[in-house]
Structures are given as C-alpha cells and as structure tokens.
ZAVEXMI-873324 format. One record per residue (C-alpha): residue number from 1; y, x, z. Coordinates in nm, 3 decimals. Example, Ala and Ser with C-alpha at 12.3 -4.5 7.8 and 13.67 -1.06 7.14 Angstrom:
2
+-----+---------+---------+---------+
! num !       Y !       X !       Z !
+-----+---------+---------+---------+
!   1 !  -0.450 !   1.230 !   0.780 !
!   2 !  -0.106 !   1.367 !   0.714 !
+-----+---------+---------+---------+
***
This chain:
370
+-----+---------+---------+---------+
! num !       Y !       X !       Z !
+-----+---------+---------+---------+
!   1 !  17.860 !  20.822 !  -2.301 !
!   2 !  17.778 !  20.606 !  -2.025 !
!   3 !  17.509 !  20.407 !  -2.132 !
!   4 !  17.369 !  20.721 !  -2.326 !
!   5 !  17.341 !  20.876 !  -1.942 !
!   6 !  17.217 !  20.533 !  -1.823 !
!   7 !  16.933 !  20.486 !  -2.068 !
!   8 !  16.826 !  20.843 !  -1.997 !
!   9 !  16.830 !  20.848 !  -1.662 !
!  10 !  16.636 !  20.496 !  -1.666 !
!  11 !  16.291 !  20.632 !  -1.712 !
!  12 !  16.331 !  20.893 !  -1.414 !
!  13 !  16.458 !  20.624 !  -1.191 !
!  14 !  16.183 !  20.381 !  -1.262 !
!  15 !  15.922 !  20.642 !  -1.244 !
!  16 !  16.079 !  20.726 !  -0.898 !
!  17 !  16.044 !  20.373 !  -0.768 !
!  18 !  15.718 !  20.339 !  -0.897 !
!  19 !  15.640 !  20.617 !  -0.684 !
!  20 !  15.701 !  20.434 !  -0.385 !
!  21 !  15.422 !  20.193 !  -0.414 !
!  22 !  15.156 !  20.524 !  -0.531 !
!  23 !  14.990 !  20.657 !  -0.219 !
!  24 !  14.769 !  20.959 !  -0.256 !
!  25 !  14.509 !  20.856 !  -0.062 !
!  26 !  14.322 !  20.691 !  -0.339 !
!  27 !  14.246 !  21.028 !  -0.457 !
!  28 !  13.885 !  21.160 !  -0.373 !
!  29 !  13.820 !  21.566 !  -0.338 !
!  30 !  13.507 !  21.714 !  -0.343 !
!  31 !  13.412 !  22.113 !  -0.254 !
!  32 !  13.157 !  22.266 !  -0.421 !
!  33 !  12.975 !  22.588 !  -0.263 !
!  34 !  12.678 !  22.769 !  -0.406 !
!  35 !  12.518 !  22.831 !  -0.083 !
!  36 !  12.609 !  22.796 !   0.288 !
!  37 !  12.514 !  23.091 !   0.422 !
!  38 !  12.652 !  23.458 !   0.342 !
!  39 !  12.692 !  23.820 !   0.461 !
!  40 !  13.017 !  23.919 !   0.498 !
!  41 !  13.221 !  24.117 !   0.249 !
!  42 !  13.026 !  23.851 !  -0.007 !
!  43 !  13.258 !  23.662 !  -0.266 !
!  44 !  13.279 !  23.276 !  -0.186 !
!  45 !  13.323 !  23.085 !  -0.503 !
!  46 !  13.463 !  22.722 !  -0.463 !
!  47 !  13.461 !  22.428 !  -0.725 !
!  48 !  13.692 !  22.191 !  -0.662 !
!  49 !  13.680 !  21.851 !  -0.793 !
!  50 !  13.921 !  21.570 !  -0.801 !
!  51 !  13.881 !  21.203 !  -0.894 !
!  52 !  14.128 !  20.909 !  -0.876 !
!  53 !  14.107 !  20.541 !  -0.893 !
!  54 !  14.367 !  20.488 !  -1.096 !
!  55 !  14.546 !  20.639 !  -1.410 !
!  56 !  14.918 !  20.635 !  -1.308 !
!  57 !  15.095 !  20.916 !  -1.443 !
!  58 !  15.120 !  21.188 !  -1.251 !
!  59 !  15.368 !  21.527 !  -1.337 !
!  60 !  15.217 !  21.739 !  -1.117 !
!  61 !  15.023 !  21.757 !  -0.861 !
!  62 !  15.014 !  22.053 !  -0.622 !
!  63 !  14.659 !  22.111 !  -0.429 !
!  64 !  14.599 !  22.339 !  -0.143 !
!  65 !  14.282 !  22.406 !   0.048 !
!  66 !  14.376 !  22.455 !   0.372 !
!  67 !  14.164 !  22.759 !   0.489 !
!  68 !  14.140 !  22.877 !   0.873 !
!  69 !  14.305 !  23.167 !   0.950 !
!  70 !  14.046 !  23.441 !   0.925 !
!  71 !  13.996 !  23.309 !   0.572 !
!  72 !  14.331 !  23.302 !   0.529 !
!  73 !  14.380 !  23.651 !   0.574 !
!  74 !  14.087 !  23.761 !   0.383 !
!  75 !  14.231 !  23.587 !   0.104 !
!  76 !  14.594 !  23.679 !   0.039 !
!  77 !  14.570 !  23.783 !  -0.298 !
!  78 !  14.357 !  23.468 !  -0.444 !
!  79 !  14.551 !  23.200 !  -0.243 !
!  80 !  14.345 !  22.823 !  -0.232 !
!  81 !  14.635 !  22.639 !  -0.393 !
!  82 !  14.715 !  22.549 !  -0.766 !
!  83 !  15.008 !  22.316 !  -0.931 !
!  84 !  14.813 !  22.099 !  -1.169 !
!  85 !  14.954 !  21.878 !  -1.471 !
!  86 !  14.694 !  21.558 !  -1.482 !
!  87 !  14.915 !  21.300 !  -1.640 !
!  88 !  14.704 !  21.002 !  -1.727 !
!  89 !  14.383 !  21.210 !  -1.609 !
!  90 !  14.124 !  21.041 !  -1.354 !
!  91 !  13.915 !  21.339 !  -1.275 !
!  92 !  14.005 !  21.722 !  -1.301 !
!  93 !  13.894 !  22.021 !  -1.126 !
!  94 !  13.977 !  22.376 !  -1.069 !
!  95 !  13.842 !  22.694 !  -0.907 !
!  96 !  13.918 !  22.967 !  -0.637 !
!  97 !  13.775 !  23.258 !  -0.522 !
!  98 !  13.762 !  23.410 !  -0.167 !
!  99 !  13.672 !  23.801 !  -0.250 !
! 100 !  13.527 !  23.902 !   0.108 !
! 101 !  13.427 !  23.692 !   0.348 !
! 102 !  13.467 !  23.763 !   0.714 !
! 103 !  13.211 !  23.743 !   0.961 !
! 104 !  13.206 !  23.419 !   1.174 !
! 105 !  13.122 !  23.060 !   1.109 !
! 106 !  13.398 !  22.853 !   0.877 !
! 107 !  13.472 !  22.525 !   0.882 !
! 108 !  13.673 !  22.341 !   0.558 !
! 109 !  13.820 !  22.026 !   0.685 !
! 110 !  14.099 !  21.884 !   0.483 !
! 111 !  14.314 !  21.943 !   0.145 !
! 112 !  14.699 !  21.934 !   0.119 !
! 113 !  14.850 !  21.695 !  -0.160 !
! 114 !  15.195 !  21.679 !  -0.279 !
! 115 !  15.326 !  21.513 !  -0.610 !
! 116 !  15.674 !  21.405 !  -0.722 !
! 117 !  15.896 !  21.296 !  -1.011 !
! 118 !  16.048 !  21.533 !  -1.240 !
! 119 !  16.346 !  21.573 !  -1.106 !
! 120 !  16.295 !  21.603 !  -0.722 !
! 121 !  16.429 !  21.234 !  -0.619 !
! 122 !  16.085 !  21.139 !  -0.477 !
! 123 !  15.789 !  21.351 !  -0.324 !
! 124 !  15.505 !  21.221 !  -0.154 !
! 125 !  15.222 !  21.401 !   0.029 !
! 126 !  14.871 !  21.364 !   0.182 !
! 127 !  14.597 !  21.487 !   0.363 !
! 128 !  14.266 !  21.417 !   0.210 !
! 129 !  13.938 !  21.504 !   0.418 !
! 130 !  13.616 !  21.732 !   0.277 !
! 131 !  13.446 !  21.856 !   0.517 !
! 132 !  13.211 !  22.138 !   0.490 !
! 133 !  13.079 !  22.452 !   0.642 !
! 134 !  12.932 !  22.829 !   0.592 !
! 135 !  12.815 !  23.076 !   0.845 !
! 136 !  12.885 !  23.438 !   0.729 !
! 137 !  12.668 !  23.692 !   0.863 !
! 138 !  12.734 !  24.039 !   0.988 !
! 139 !  12.705 !  24.277 !   0.702 !
! 140 !  12.383 !  24.500 !   0.776 !
! 141 !  12.323 !  24.843 !   0.640 !
! 142 !  11.913 !  24.941 !   0.549 !
! 143 !  11.799 !  25.133 !   0.804 !
! 144 !  11.416 !  25.265 !   0.860 !
! 145 !  11.406 !  25.271 !   1.260 !
! 146 !  11.175 !  25.549 !   1.369 !
! 147 !  11.127 !  25.557 !   1.784 !
! 148 !  11.286 !  25.899 !   1.899 !
! 149 !  11.003 !  25.925 !   2.107 !
! 150 !  10.598 !  25.849 !   2.075 !
! 151 !  10.496 !  25.625 !   2.394 !
! 152 !  10.144 !  25.494 !   2.402 !
! 153 !  10.195 !  25.304 !   2.710 !
! 154 !  10.511 !  25.151 !   2.644 !
! 155 !  10.572 !  24.797 !   2.510 !
! 156 !  10.365 !  24.476 !   2.491 !
! 157 !  10.312 !  24.466 !   2.138 !
! 158 !  10.052 !  24.612 !   1.969 !
! 159 !  10.152 !  24.732 !   1.621 !
! 160 !  10.034 !  24.557 !   1.316 !
! 161 !  10.112 !  24.887 !   1.076 !
! 162 !   9.788 !  25.072 !   1.024 !
! 163 !  10.006 !  25.380 !   1.016 !
! 164 !  10.074 !  25.367 !   1.363 !
! 165 !   9.721 !  25.453 !   1.455 !
! 166 !   9.670 !  25.830 !   1.612 !
! 167 !   9.472 !  26.004 !   1.411 !
! 168 !   9.413 !  26.271 !   1.695 !
! 169 !   9.283 !  26.041 !   1.946 !
! 170 !   8.921 !  25.929 !   1.841 !
! 171 !   8.772 !  25.701 !   2.144 !
! 172 !   8.471 !  25.537 !   1.926 !
! 173 !   8.320 !  25.503 !   1.564 !
! 174 !   8.306 !  25.113 !   1.444 !
! 175 !   8.214 !  24.985 !   1.064 !
! 176 !   8.377 !  25.039 !   0.790 !
! 177 !   8.669 !  24.804 !   0.702 !
! 178 !   8.871 !  24.757 !   0.338 !
! 179 !   9.167 !  24.983 !   0.409 !
! 180 !   9.041 !  25.259 !   0.618 !
! 181 !   9.098 !  25.610 !   0.478 !
! 182 !   8.866 !  25.820 !   0.358 !
! 183 !   8.987 !  26.094 !   0.648 !
! 184 !   8.845 !  25.821 !   0.911 !
! 185 !   8.503 !  25.885 !   0.797 !
! 186 !   8.242 !  25.956 !   1.060 !
! 187 !   7.968 !  26.122 !   0.851 !
! 188 !   7.734 !  26.216 !   1.135 !
! 189 !   7.744 !  25.829 !   1.243 !
! 190 !   7.695 !  25.714 !   0.892 !
! 191 !   7.383 !  25.940 !   0.829 !
! 192 !   7.251 !  25.816 !   1.149 !
! 193 !   7.310 !  25.427 !   1.104 !
! 194 !   7.253 !  25.475 !   0.711 !
! 195 !   7.607 !  25.285 !   0.641 !
! 196 !   7.953 !  25.401 !   0.656 !
! 197 !   8.105 !  25.438 !   0.977 !
! 198 !   8.439 !  25.540 !   1.033 !
! 199 !   8.669 !  25.672 !   1.363 !
! 200 !   8.795 !  25.455 !   1.617 !
! 201 !   9.122 !  25.530 !   1.714 !
! 202 !   9.380 !  25.457 !   1.996 !
! 203 !   9.626 !  25.225 !   1.890 !
! 204 !   9.975 !  25.278 !   1.925 !
! 205 !  10.184 !  25.053 !   2.116 !
! 206 !  10.514 !  24.963 !   1.955 !
! 207 !  10.841 !  24.974 !   2.089 !
! 208 !  10.995 !  24.693 !   2.292 !
! 209 !  11.379 !  24.776 !   2.218 !
! 210 !  11.633 !  24.590 !   2.401 !
! 211 !  11.969 !  24.565 !   2.245 !
! 212 !  12.287 !  24.584 !   2.473 !
! 213 !  12.647 !  24.512 !   2.237 !
! 214 !  12.969 !  24.587 !   2.422 !
! 215 !  13.221 !  24.350 !   2.303 !
! 216 !  13.515 !  24.519 !   2.397 !
! 217 !  13.826 !  24.471 !   2.178 !
! 218 !  13.827 !  24.705 !   1.970 !
! 219 !  13.956 !  24.835 !   1.584 !
! 220 !  13.563 !  24.920 !   1.571 !
! 221 !  13.441 !  24.631 !   1.685 !
! 222 !  13.345 !  24.460 !   1.317 !
! 223 !  13.134 !  24.804 !   1.266 !
! 224 !  12.980 !  24.782 !   1.665 !
! 225 !  12.840 !  24.474 !   1.545 !
! 226 !  12.713 !  24.529 !   1.204 !
! 227 !  12.544 !  24.810 !   1.366 !
! 228 !  12.394 !  24.629 !   1.576 !
! 229 !  12.259 !  24.388 !   1.336 !
! 230 !  12.169 !  24.685 !   1.123 !
! 231 !  11.935 !  24.821 !   1.416 !
! 232 !  11.809 !  24.485 !   1.521 !
! 233 !  11.713 !  24.417 !   1.149 !
! 234 !  11.549 !  24.771 !   1.147 !
! 235 !  11.334 !  24.746 !   1.463 !
! 236 !  11.189 !  24.362 !   1.380 !
! 237 !  11.101 !  24.487 !   1.052 !
! 238 !  10.882 !  24.750 !   1.184 !
! 239 !  10.727 !  24.514 !   1.388 !
! 240 !  10.860 !  24.576 !   1.701 !
! 241 !  10.990 !  24.310 !   1.992 !
! 242 !  11.319 !  24.287 !   2.018 !
! 243 !  11.597 !  24.120 !   2.272 !
! 244 !  11.980 !  24.160 !   2.283 !
! 245 !  12.233 !  24.122 !   2.553 !
! 246 !  12.649 !  24.077 !   2.491 !
! 247 !  12.903 !  24.033 !   2.701 !
! 248 !  13.143 !  23.844 !   2.531 !
! 249 !  13.314 !  23.532 !   2.723 !
! 250 !  13.011 !  23.438 !   2.770 !
! 251 !  12.712 !  23.672 !   2.870 !
! 252 !  12.397 !  23.569 !   2.625 !
! 253 !  12.087 !  23.747 !   2.675 !
! 254 !  11.796 !  23.677 !   2.437 !
! 255 !  11.456 !  23.802 !   2.549 !
! 256 !  11.202 !  24.050 !   2.363 !
! 257 !  11.034 !  23.861 !   2.065 !
! 258 !  10.944 !  23.933 !   1.699 !
! 259 !  10.954 !  23.811 !   1.371 !
! 260 !  11.180 !  23.667 !   1.103 !
! 261 !  11.298 !  23.324 !   1.349 !
! 262 !  11.424 !  23.593 !   1.616 !
! 263 !  11.639 !  23.781 !   1.377 !
! 264 !  11.737 !  23.465 !   1.248 !
! 265 !  11.872 !  23.336 !   1.602 !
! 266 !  12.042 !  23.680 !   1.674 !
! 267 !  12.202 !  23.730 !   1.339 !
! 268 !  12.367 !  23.328 !   1.384 !
! 269 !  12.479 !  23.472 !   1.732 !
! 270 !  12.624 !  23.796 !   1.569 !
! 271 !  12.785 !  23.579 !   1.335 !
! 272 !  13.009 !  23.404 !   1.541 !
! 273 !  13.019 !  23.630 !   1.822 !
! 274 !  13.410 !  23.751 !   1.938 !
! 275 !  13.558 !  24.058 !   2.124 !
! 276 !  13.600 !  24.011 !   2.507 !
! 277 !  13.737 !  24.238 !   2.787 !
! 278 !  13.438 !  24.283 !   3.036 !
! 279 !  13.290 !  24.569 !   3.195 !
! 280 !  12.974 !  24.684 !   3.027 !
! 281 !  12.855 !  24.857 !   3.367 !
! 282 !  12.905 !  24.587 !   3.553 !
! 283 !  12.731 !  24.359 !   3.282 !
! 284 !  12.401 !  24.593 !   3.309 !
! 285 !  12.391 !  24.615 !   3.674 !
! 286 !  12.429 !  24.210 !   3.714 !
! 287 !  12.131 !  24.183 !   3.465 !
! 288 !  11.824 !  24.236 !   3.690 !
! 289 !  11.545 !  24.170 !   3.408 !
! 290 !  11.605 !  24.527 !   3.275 !
! 291 !  11.473 !  24.652 !   3.590 !
! 292 !  11.141 !  24.434 !   3.592 !
! 293 !  10.989 !  24.579 !   3.253 !
! 294 !  10.945 !  24.940 !   3.064 !
! 295 !  11.156 !  24.913 !   2.748 !
! 296 !  11.390 !  25.151 !   2.519 !
! 297 !  11.714 !  25.025 !   2.602 !
! 298 !  11.969 !  25.095 !   2.285 !
! 299 !  12.366 !  25.069 !   2.397 !
! 300 !  12.621 !  25.016 !   2.133 !
! 301 !  12.943 !  25.064 !   2.175 !
! 302 !  13.303 !  25.212 !   2.070 !
! 303 !  13.404 !  25.324 !   2.429 !
! 304 !  13.203 !  25.605 !   2.663 !
! 305 !  13.250 !  25.652 !   3.016 !
! 306 !  13.094 !  25.847 !   3.298 !
! 307 !  13.015 !  25.490 !   3.470 !
! 308 !  12.833 !  25.406 !   3.174 !
! 309 !  12.602 !  25.705 !   3.156 !
! 310 !  12.516 !  25.678 !   3.538 !
! 311 !  12.390 !  25.344 !   3.463 !
! 312 !  12.180 !  25.434 !   3.200 !
! 313 !  12.048 !  25.758 !   3.362 !
! 314 !  11.945 !  25.538 !   3.618 !
! 315 !  11.758 !  25.301 !   3.432 !
! 316 !  11.606 !  25.586 !   3.236 !
! 317 !  11.474 !  25.718 !   3.525 !
! 318 !  11.335 !  25.413 !   3.681 !
! 319 !  11.203 !  25.269 !   3.355 !
! 320 !  11.236 !  25.391 !   3.029 !
! 321 !  11.412 !  25.577 !   2.754 !
! 322 !  11.801 !  25.513 !   2.685 !
! 323 !  12.007 !  25.594 !   2.389 !
! 324 !  12.385 !  25.536 !   2.339 !
! 325 !  12.526 !  25.470 !   2.000 !
! 326 !  12.890 !  25.564 !   1.980 !
! 327 !  13.058 !  25.409 !   1.705 !
! 328 !  13.307 !  25.578 !   1.519 !
! 329 !  13.534 !  25.534 !   1.199 !
! 330 !  13.422 !  25.678 !   0.881 !
! 331 !  13.561 !  26.003 !   0.945 !
! 332 !  13.670 !  25.984 !   1.297 !
! 333 !  13.544 !  26.305 !   1.501 !
! 334 !  13.508 !  26.293 !   1.896 !
! 335 !  13.740 !  26.430 !   2.143 !
! 336 !  13.727 !  26.662 !   2.384 !
! 337 !  13.646 !  26.402 !   2.649 !
! 338 !  13.340 !  26.257 !   2.450 !
! 339 !  13.210 !  26.586 !   2.372 !
! 340 !  13.207 !  26.639 !   2.731 !
! 341 !  13.032 !  26.334 !   2.787 !
! 342 !  12.779 !  26.385 !   2.555 !
! 343 !  12.681 !  26.661 !   2.698 !
! 344 !  12.659 !  26.539 !   3.037 !
! 345 !  12.446 !  26.249 !   2.877 !
! 346 !  12.207 !  26.505 !   2.747 !
! 347 !  12.178 !  26.686 !   3.079 !
! 348 !  12.075 !  26.360 !   3.269 !
! 349 !  11.806 !  26.240 !   3.023 !
! 350 !  12.029 !  26.002 !   2.823 !
! 351 !  12.029 !  26.063 !   2.433 !
! 352 !  12.365 !  25.996 !   2.274 !
! 353 !  12.402 !  25.903 !   1.900 !
! 354 !  12.724 !  25.948 !   1.695 !
! 355 !  12.731 !  25.707 !   1.457 !
! 356 !  12.993 !  25.696 !   1.148 !
! 357 !  13.111 !  25.367 !   0.959 !
! 358 !  12.945 !  25.380 !   0.634 !
! 359 !  12.670 !  25.633 !   0.783 !
! 360 !  12.375 !  25.389 !   0.963 !
! 361 !  12.134 !  25.557 !   0.832 !
! 362 !  12.195 !  25.883 !   1.020 !
! 363 !  12.186 !  25.742 !   1.289 !
! 364 !  11.786 !  25.836 !   1.303 !
! 365 !  11.764 !  26.068 !   1.026 !
! 366 !  11.680 !  26.354 !   1.241 !
! 367 !  11.405 !  26.190 !   1.421 !
! 368 !  11.060 !  26.362 !   1.389 !
! 369 !  10.733 !  26.121 !   1.435 !
! 370 !  10.389 !  26.308 !   1.524 !
+-----+---------+---------+---------+
***
C-alpha cells in the first residue's frame, strides 16, 4: 500500500517540482478591440489571444484582464476573467464583453495570470503587460436645433442653408441660379431684361451659441453631459458656430468655431470631464469674453439658484439671449422653489427650459420659426 501511495503521488510531486522552473513571463498576450472610439452605452467585445513559447503542460490557467474602476463597475455581470485548461497547447484564446461602456478615456495595462498543480501544492502568478486605449464619448440624442428667436444682426457666421433666407425681405434682384425657388422669380425684371431674374433676399445670420456646462457633482451629472453633447452636435450640424465653457477641476473654455473638427474637440473634452465642486456663477463672472460679443448663451445645469438667474439676466440685458436648461430625471417634477425661480427667470427675460432624461428632443419642440 505504501509503495502504491508513493507511485501515485510521485507524478504530482514531480510536476510540482518542475513548475518551480517554469515562468509565466514567457507567455505573450494580445488584446484585440474592434475600434478605439465608442459612444457611452455601446458594448465592447474583446478578443484575447494567448501564446506560449514552450509546450510545458498546464493543468489550468486563470486569466483576468485588469480593468479600471469604471469598467469594473459596469462589467459586474460579465467579468473579464476565465479559467482555461490549455494542457500542451501553445496558443489559445477567449472572448468577453463589456455590455455598456461608461463615458471616459479607458486604458488597459496588463493581465493577471495564475496557474498551479492539481493538488494545490504549487502555485505561481504573473502580470503580463498588454497596452490598449479606448475613448468613450458621451451618449447623445438626435436633436433638431431651432433658435428660440430670429435675429438678423446676431452672430458672425453667414448661414450656408438656403432655407434661412427671409423671403419677406427682398433687397434687390440678381440672375437666376440653380437651386433658386420658382416663387423667387421677379417677373417684371425678367420681362425687362429678357432673362430670368430672381429676388435677392437679406441673408439671415446664424446664431453663435456659447454653451456653459455646470460640473457640480450630482446624480444627474451624466445626463447633463449627454444633453450638452446633444446640444453642441445639433447646433454645429445646423451650420452655426459653437463654444463651450466647463467649470471642472481645470476650467476649460473653447472659442466659437464650427465644423466637424470643433465637434470632435468638444466631444473629446466631454468624454474626459469629471464633476467638481465649483460655483457656476463665479465662473461666469470671471469670463470677461462673454461680455465682449453678442451671442446666444445657453447654460446647462442640474441646480438652479437666484444668483445664477441674476448673472444670466445681467448678461441678457447687455449682449444677447440667455437660455437655462434645467436637467431632471426621467419622471422627476420640479419642486416649488424651482417653479418660483422659473417664473422669476421668465420675468427677467431669461428663458428656462426643463429637460428630462430621455426626452431631450422636447427642449426645442415648442419653438416656431417665422
């Protein structure tokens, strides 16, 4: 019986002794990602490939992709860890999915590996580097931006959209151009010159919109970021210029610009921004450039105060229109103090709009353009 036990235990003892000389440092791991840019809420599918230089038999191999805290929190159901039984295989792989990506810039640094003998007499572990990076932009909704008011002297950018010509304010005639409407033809001038002439209208200036986002720590902060991204995207797609001011740990201000490059820069900033205790009223007071140009100022916040309304009203009296978007949860109603402050804001010429999570498009639903 003793010899039987000895011979039965001997293979495990020899295997445990051999593992002393085996190093997991010879393992190479690569992480394959479909792309490097995502929107918040999208799934992330990760393919992991493991290669070994030797065919030393491994009874098991525990592999864990070390994720940062935001990814760990969103990946509780499908953790990025697996128990494999490679045996003599030199190459093998596995997959895992992060169901809903959180907003932010995420870095992948290394994998944790652990293996041992069947009896648990010997166990070794190693960290293997595998660098990857993804940027997750804030989630956005499709908005159709409509200026709350029609101004012909506000903003510096001439709109590229023909629909923004005011057909009630003809200032002259010109030769017909492809794309001109039939109703624009000036028949008297056409008869005199014997060629088709159309009316020349005053061209409406697009709104220059400057967005100020409140970074106050709040349960609705992600909704504030999402609506800000949706608003910026809608304004830029309308052909207007947009700027952004945020009062996070480092106050960041982006000047008025237009185009896809501006959208990409602002979205990248919104992807990385974090909440921070800072007074939005003091930030607005410190930004002198706001008082140097006529713009449409839009404030996005989850907290409203009398001081903020005072600052907004003072700006509106000097330079342009001011709109405050107050962000609420999906089914959250304003309290008595917010209703009172909304009436105060409207009385002082500041438009205050309630925006509920999941109903961003309603922010401009009541706007009627002439």
